[in-house]
C-alpha positions as CSV (number, residue, x, y, z in Angstrom):
1,X,-3.7,91.5,-102.7
2,X,-3.1,91.9,-98.9
3,X,0.4,92.5,-99.4
4,X,-0.2,95.6,-101.5
5,X,-1.7,97.4,-98.6
6,X,1.0,96.2,-96.1
7,X,2.6,99.1,-94.1
8,X,5.9,98.1,-95.6
9,X,4.7,97.6,-99.4
10,X,6.0,100.0,-102.0
11,X,2.5,101.3,-102.5
12,X,2.0,102.5,-98.8
13,X,5.5,103.5,-98.6
14,X,5.1,105.9,-101.3
15,X,1.8,107.1,-100.0
16,X,3.5,107.8,-97.0
17,X,6.1,109.8,-98.5
18,X,3.5,111.7,-100.7
19,X,1.7,112.7,-97.3
20,X,5.2,113.8,-95.8
21,X,5.7,115.9,-98.9
22,X,2.4,117.6,-98.4
23,X,3.1,118.3,-94.9
24,X,6.6,119.7,-95.8
25,X,5.2,121.8,-98.4
26,X,2.6,123.5,-96.2
27,X,5.2,124.1,-93.3
28,X,7.6,125.7,-95.8
29,X,5.0,128.0,-97.3
30,X,4.1,129.2,-93.8
31,X,7.8,129.6,-92.8
32,X,8.3,131.5,-96.1
33,X,6.0,134.2,-95.3
34,X,8.2,136.6,-93.5
35,X,10.5,136.6,-96.4
36,X,13.9,137.0,-94.6
37,X,13.2,133.4,-93.3
38,X,13.0,131.8,-96.9
39,X,16.9,130.5,-96.6
40,X,16.2,128.7,-93.3
41,X,13.0,127.2,-94.8
42,X,14.3,126.0,-97.9
43,X,17.4,124.4,-95.9
44,X,15.2,122.7,-93.6
45,X,13.1,121.4,-96.6
46,X,16.1,119.8,-98.1
47,X,17.4,118.6,-94.9
48,X,14.2,116.4,-94.5
49,X,14.0,115.6,-98.2
50,X,17.6,114.1,-98.3
51,X,16.5,111.9,-95.2
52,X,13.4,110.6,-97.0
53,X,15.5,109.9,-100.4
54,X,17.8,107.8,-97.9
55,X,14.8,106.2,-96.3
56,X,16.2,107.1,-92.8
57,X,13.9,107.1,-90.0
58,X,12.8,110.9,-89.2
59,X,9.8,112.8,-87.8
60,X,9.1,115.3,-90.4
61,X,8.1,118.2,-88.3
62,X,10.5,117.7,-85.6
63,X,13.3,117.4,-88.1
64,X,12.2,120.3,-90.2
65,X,12.2,122.7,-87.2
66,X,15.4,121.2,-85.8
67,X,17.2,122.1,-89.0
68,X,15.5,125.5,-89.3
69,X,16.8,126.6,-85.9
70,X,20.3,125.4,-86.2
71,X,21.0,126.6,-89.6
72,X,18.9,129.9,-89.3
73,X,21.7,132.4,-89.1
74,X,23.9,131.1,-91.9
75,X,20.9,130.3,-94.3
76,X,19.4,134.0,-93.6
77,X,22.9,135.3,-94.5
78,X,23.1,133.6,-97.5
79,X,19.6,134.2,-98.7
80,X,20.0,138.1,-98.1
81,X,23.2,137.6,-100.2
82,X,21.4,136.0,-103.0
83,X,18.5,138.5,-102.6
84,X,20.8,141.5,-103.2
85,X,22.8,139.9,-106.2
86,X,19.4,139.1,-108.0
87,X,17.8,142.4,-106.8
88,X,20.7,144.4,-108.5
89,X,20.6,142.5,-111.7
90,X,16.8,142.6,-112.0
91,X,16.9,146.2,-111.1
92,X,19.4,146.8,-113.8
93,X,17.1,145.0,-116.5
94,X,14.1,147.2,-115.2
95,X,16.3,150.5,-115.5
96,X,17.1,149.6,-119.1
97,X,13.6,149.4,-119.9
98,X,12.6,152.7,-118.2
99,X,15.8,155.0,-118.4
100,X,15.0,156.5,-121.7
101,X,18.6,155.7,-122.9
102,X,19.2,153.3,-125.7
103,X,21.2,150.2,-124.6
104,X,22.6,147.4,-126.8
105,X,19.8,145.1,-127.5
106,X,21.9,142.1,-126.3
107,X,22.5,143.7,-122.8
108,X,19.2,142.7,-121.1
109,X,19.6,139.2,-122.4
110,X,23.0,139.1,-121.1
111,X,21.7,140.1,-117.7
112,X,19.1,137.4,-117.5
113,X,21.7,135.0,-118.5
114,X,23.9,136.1,-115.5
115,X,20.7,135.8,-113.4
116,X,20.1,132.1,-114.6
117,X,24.0,131.4,-114.2
118,X,23.9,132.7,-110.5
119,X,21.0,130.8,-109.8
120,X,22.3,127.6,-111.3
121,X,25.6,127.7,-109.6
122,X,23.8,128.6,-106.2
123,X,21.2,125.8,-106.5
124,X,23.2,123.5,-104.0
125,X,23.8,126.0,-101.5
126,X,21.0,125.2,-99.3
127,X,21.4,121.4,-99.6
128,X,24.9,121.9,-98.8
129,X,24.0,124.0,-95.8
130,X,21.5,121.6,-94.6
131,X,24.0,118.6,-94.8
132,X,27.6,120.0,-94.2
133,X,28.8,122.4,-91.4
134,X,30.8,125.2,-93.0
135,X,31.3,129.0,-93.1
136,X,29.1,130.9,-95.3
137,X,31.7,131.6,-97.8
138,X,32.8,128.2,-97.7
139,X,29.3,126.9,-98.4
140,X,28.8,129.5,-101.4
141,X,32.2,128.3,-102.9
142,X,31.2,124.6,-102.5
143,X,28.0,125.3,-104.3
144,X,29.7,126.9,-107.1
145,X,32.3,123.9,-107.2
146,X,29.6,121.1,-107.1
147,X,27.3,122.9,-109.8
148,X,30.1,122.7,-112.0
149,X,31.4,119.3,-111.3
150,X,27.8,118.0,-111.7
151,X,26.8,120.2,-114.5
152,X,24.2,118.0,-116.1
153,X,22.4,117.4,-112.9
154,X,22.7,121.0,-112.0
155,X,21.0,122.0,-115.1
156,X,18.3,119.1,-114.6
157,X,17.7,120.6,-111.0
158,X,17.0,124.0,-112.5
159,X,14.6,122.5,-114.9
160,X,13.0,120.8,-112.1
161,X,12.7,123.9,-110.0
162,X,11.3,126.0,-112.9
163,X,8.6,123.5,-113.9
164,X,6.2,124.4,-111.2
165,X,6.4,128.2,-112.0
166,X,6.0,127.6,-115.5
167,X,2.9,125.5,-115.0
168,X,1.3,127.9,-112.7
169,X,1.9,130.9,-115.2
170,X,0.2,128.8,-117.9
171,X,-2.4,126.7,-115.9
172,X,-3.0,128.6,-112.8
173,X,-6.7,127.8,-112.1
174,X,-6.2,124.1,-112.8
175,X,-2.8,123.2,-111.1
176,X,-2.8,126.0,-108.2
177,X,-4.3,123.5,-105.7
178,X,-1.8,120.8,-106.6
179,X,1.1,123.3,-106.5
180,X,-0.1,124.3,-103.2
181,X,0.4,120.8,-101.9
182,X,3.5,119.8,-103.4
183,X,4.9,122.6,-105.6
184,X,7.7,123.4,-103.4
185,X,8.6,120.0,-101.6
186,X,8.0,117.9,-104.8
187,X,10.9,119.5,-106.8
188,X,13.0,119.6,-103.7
189,X,12.6,115.8,-103.2
190,X,13.4,115.3,-107.0
191,X,16.6,117.4,-106.6
192,X,17.5,115.3,-103.5
193,X,17.4,112.3,-105.5
194,X,20.1,113.9,-107.9
195,X,22.3,115.2,-105.3
196,X,22.3,112.6,-103.0
197,X,25.0,110.4,-104.6
198,X,27.2,113.5,-105.0
199,X,27.0,114.3,-101.4
200,X,27.8,110.7,-100.2
201,X,31.1,111.3,-102.0
202,X,32.1,113.8,-99.4
203,X,30.7,112.2,-96.2
204,X,32.5,110.1,-93.8
205,X,31.9,106.3,-94.2
206,X,30.3,105.7,-90.9
207,X,27.0,104.9,-89.6
208,X,24.8,107.8,-87.9
209,X,23.9,107.4,-84.4
210,X,20.9,109.5,-84.3
211,X,18.2,109.5,-87.1
212,X,17.3,113.1,-86.7
213,X,21.0,114.4,-86.5
214,X,24.1,113.8,-88.8
215,X,27.0,114.0,-86.4
216,X,30.1,112.0,-86.4
217,X,31.5,111.7,-82.9
218,X,35.2,110.5,-83.3
219,X,37.0,108.3,-80.8
220,X,40.5,109.3,-81.3
221,X,42.3,112.5,-82.1
222,X,43.3,111.2,-85.5
223,X,39.7,110.4,-86.3
224,X,38.5,113.9,-85.2
225,X,41.1,115.4,-87.6
226,X,39.7,113.3,-90.3
227,X,36.1,114.1,-89.3
228,X,36.8,117.9,-89.2
229,X,38.3,117.6,-92.8
230,X,35.5,115.8,-94.2
231,X,32.6,117.7,-92.6
232,X,34.1,121.4,-92.9
233,X,34.9,121.6,-96.5
234,X,34.6,119.9,-99.9
235,X,37.4,121.9,-101.4
236,X,40.4,120.0,-102.5
237,X,38.3,116.9,-103.7
238,X,39.1,116.3,-107.5
239,X,36.0,113.6,-107.7
């Protein structure tokens, strides 16, 4: 019985991760309040969740804000691009219902389908930004590529992200407190379980020196070239 409550037991480890997810959820909610910071907040969330999935030693709050600061500019740029794309598509749907013009009945459904497709192909964009150093354009391009290459997992990630929204819509009074605690971090952690192996296929096979930083320091010019190739782009990989 005493082993169950040992600090390294599966039970205590699970409770520790659950507590970390609650902290992550609350921090993410606070950091999302200004709206324009949502991209950086979600990127930092995935940064910590991936480390938790890999059982890497990390300080949740310290790691979260470290990623938040480092990826703020790129994450904000990507978030604003997504906001504009979704805003245009949703505005078109709204316009069709209030313009007083008869449109083909399939057109609103087609626009919603495009919205869903954009979300699906962009679902890896913030996890990729949290893990790899790339330009904004390359990160978006890689997100589309990974989304297509791992389509079953991508669809499952979309479902996982949609579940809290659906549950809140139908059972708001019952589940609202639970969603406040793990409604964002819980799905992010489950998504990290799915894309973890995919990301490992594109990572240098070397040990991390700092548990709070994913950075490979090459010893030779040849190794530096290989590290740059591995970290700067996923393109060209047929796996």
